N, C-alpha and C positions, 0 to 999 in steps of 0.2 A: 462708676467706672468698674469694668470687669478685669480681674487679674487672672492670668492663666500660667501654669507652670507646675513643676514637680514640688509636691508638699514636703517641706523640711520640718523644722522644729517650731514649736510655740515658744518664743523666747521671752522670759520674764526679766525685768530689771526693777531695781528699787526706785520708787517715785517719792515725791514729797509726802503724800498722804496714803497712797495705795500702791500695790505692785502694778507696774506698767507692762503690758503685753504687746508683742509684735508677732504677727503671723508671717512666717517665712515661706514664700512660694517662689521657687527658683532663686534668683538674686534679689528679689523684692522683699522688703520688710514693711508690712502693712500695720500701722498703729490700730489696735483694736479697742482700746479704752474709749475713744470718742464715739464708738458705735454702740455702747451700752444703751439699751432702750430702743435702739433702731432695728431695722430688718436686715438680716443677712441670709446668704444662700451659698453653700459650698457643695459643689457637684463633682463627681468622679467622671473623667473624660475618657475612660476605657483603656488607659495605658499605665503600666507600672515599670519603674526603672530602679535598678540597684543604686543606693545612695553612695556606694563606694566606687564601683566600676562603670556605672551608667548603662549597664547591659539591660536591654528590654527583657522582661520576664513575665510569665503568666502568674507566678506566685512569688511573694516576698516573705522572708523569714526574719524573725527577731527585729521587727520594726524597721524594715527597709532593705534587707540584703537578699540578693539572688542566691540560689543554692550553692554555686561554687564559692562565693565569698563567705557564705554562712559556714561552709565546710572548712575553709582554709585560714580564715582570719582569727587571730587570738582573741580579739574583742568579742567573739561569739562563743567562746568556750564556756563551759558550765561554771568555771571559777569566777566569771563576771557577775553571776547572780548568787554564787555560793563562794565568797572569797576565801573561806577557810580551806578550800580545795586548790588553792593556787599551786601551780607546778612550774614555777619560774625556771627551774633548772632544765626543764624539757620544753619550755615555751617555744612555739613555732615562729614567734617574732620577737627576738631578744631586744631589739631597739624599742619596740612598742612596750614590751614588758618593763624595760628600764624606765620609760617615761610615765607609765600609768600604774605600775605595781610596786616598784622599788623606790617609792617616795613616801614622805610623811603623810599619814592619813588620819583623819579625825574619826573618832567614835562619838556619837551624839545622841541626845534625847530630843524627840520632836513630838509635838502635840498637833495632830491633824484631826483625829477623832479620839482614840485612846492614846496614851503616851507610848511611843515605840522607841526602840533602839535602832540605830543605823550607822553606816559608815559613809564617808565621802572625802574627797580632796577638794570638792567644789562648794565652798561656803561663800554666800548664802544660797547659791543657785539651786543646789539639791533640795533645800528646804522649800523653796518656792515651787519647784517641780512637783513636790508632794502635797502642796496645799497646806503646809504647816502654818498654824497661827502663832505658835511659839516654838522656839528651839534653843538648845544650848549644847556646846561641845563639852564632853566630860573627859576626853583623853586625846592625846596626839601621839601616835605610835610610828615607828620608823618605816613600816611597810604595810601594804594592803593586806597581806596574809595575816599579819599580827592583828590588824584591825578586825579582820574576819573571825579570827579565833576568839577575840574578846566579845565580839557581837554574838557569836554562837553561844558562848557561855551565858551572857546576859539574857539571851532569848529564852532560856529555860525559866526565867522569872517574869518576863514581860513580852508583849508582842514585838515582832520585827518586821511587820508589814502594815501598810496603811489600809484601813477600811474605806475604800473610795466612796461607797454609798453614804456612809456617815459623814465623811469629809465634805461632800457636796451639799448635804443637807444641813451642815453647820452643827451637827450633833457631836459636841466636844465635851470630854470629861472636865469636871470643875477642879480636880485636884491640882494645886499649885505645882508648877514644874520644878521649882527649887526644892520643894518637899520631896518629890520623887527622886531628884538628883541625890539628895543626902542619903536616901535609902539605898540607891543603886551604888553609890561610891563605897558603901560599906560591904558590898558584895564582890567588888573587884578583887581577883586573886593577887597574891603577893608579887608574882612575876610582872604584873602590869602596873603596880602602884607608882612606880617611878615616872609614869607617863600621864598621871592624872592632872587634869586642869581644874584647879579648885577655885580660881578667881574669875571665871568667865561669867558674863551677864546674860540674862535671857534676852533673845531677840524676838520681837513681835512683828507680825505681818498682817496687813489689811489688804483684802482683795476687792477688785472692782465688781461687786455683786450687788445689784439693786433689789433682787428678789431671790429667795431661796426656793428651790423646787419642792413641792409636797411629795411627789412621786418621782422615782428615777426610772426612766426608760431610755435606752441607748439608740442613737442613730447609727445606721450602717450605710455609708455612702455608696457601697457596691450595689445596694438594693434600691436606694432612692436618695435624692439630694437631701442634705440637712438644711432646712430653711425654717425661719420663724423669727420671732423677736429675741434679740440677744439680752438675756437677763443678767449675765455675768460671766466671769472667767476665773477659774480656780484650779491650781495644779496644772494638769495637761488637758483640762476639759473646757469646752465652750458649753455654757448653760443656756439653752433656748427654752422658750415656752412650749416647744414641741418635743423636747427631749434633750439629752446631753450627748456631746460628741467628744470621744477620746481621740485627739489628733494624733497621738503617738502610734495608734493602731494603723494609721493610713500614711505613714511616712513613706515616700517613694512613689506615691500615686500622682498621676497627672490630674490636676483639679482646676476648676474655675471657681472664682470667689467674687461675690458682689456684696457690698454693704452700703446701707443708707442710714445715716444718723437720724435719731429721733428729732422731730421739730423742736425748735428752741423753747417754745411755750410748754411742751411736755416735759422737757428737762427741768425747766424752772419750777414747774408744778411738782415734779418728783422731789 
């Protein structure tokens, strides 16, 4: 069967043994886990639409927005990637700021490759988006800006970004996450100590990956369709035997998708 529509998100959910992924195309949610080991093809059909206003656009910004929406929407401000720069008092969308920034926000440690610090209000979704194999919250603060301030301070001592190449290759540091947490908690400034979460447990995540890629080369569906055998899914990436595809990069693109599961005997043999 061929699916066609505007590419949205790669949606992860907690499964019994592994993370379960769905490919969102228009209003359709396509289960991807059953296609591991099978052949898939995702092709760009020549049209791009803003994921906010649905305006047709020759170029999209910040993973799916037309230029006017990129310019006017608070969700596209620099403070969304640098939360310590939050300017709620002058936010262009106060209601959006109330709902997304003036709410309790977690500061966490996650291990996708190296152990990194990050912030989120979306647990465990954010960790699965990053391909984390382990994660733990270390603080819960009242606002996004406070979380950003603490993240900025801790980033002086550890990474605050995921190394996506190492993440896809399964190159993960062996240091126990609880050991890192104890060291990091000792660094937290006095102003934030009242928000420390000291009793949280480490969450672990297994991803539907049958084979790890030896080399990382990226598909660009504007140049050619991404097609091949689906080896796995991790973070926002489809891992094919022909290369990897970062689906976030093509949000808002009109695409067609075909997938054929591996024959039952191959699945059993694997």
